[in-house]
N, C-alpha and C positions, 0 to 999 in steps of 0.2 A: 609549465609543462611537467615538472617533477611531481606536482600534486596528482595529475591524472595517471602518471606511471605508478605512483604509490597506491592510488585507488584501484587501478587495474590489478596490481599484484595482490592487494587485499581481497578483491573479489574472487580470486582463484583459490582462496583457502577454504577449508571445510566450515570454519566458523562463519565466514561471510555468506556462504551458501545457506547455512542455517538461519542467519540473521535476515537475509533477503527473503527467504520463505516466510518467516514470521512477519516481516513488514508487509509483504504482499497479502498475506492472510488478513492482517489487521486493516490494511487499506481497502480490501474487498468488503470486509464487514462494515466498515464505516460508510462506504459508497452504497452498499445495499440497504443499510439502515436509513440513510438520507433519502434514498429513492422511495422506499416504502412510506416513510413519514411524509414525504412530499406528495405522494399519491393520495394518502389518507386525507391530508389537509386540503388538497385540491378538490377532492370529491365532497368533503364536508362543507367547504366554503361555497361550492357551486349550487 
């Protein structure tokens, strides 16, 4: 339970908000790239 309390407190800091925004942007780019590549491969293979 202490781990979650520590994580919650960390997420309230400005650094955590900045980190979360960076991770969300990176995850979105990875997901979008995988989707585009998947569509290209699917159309090329069909």
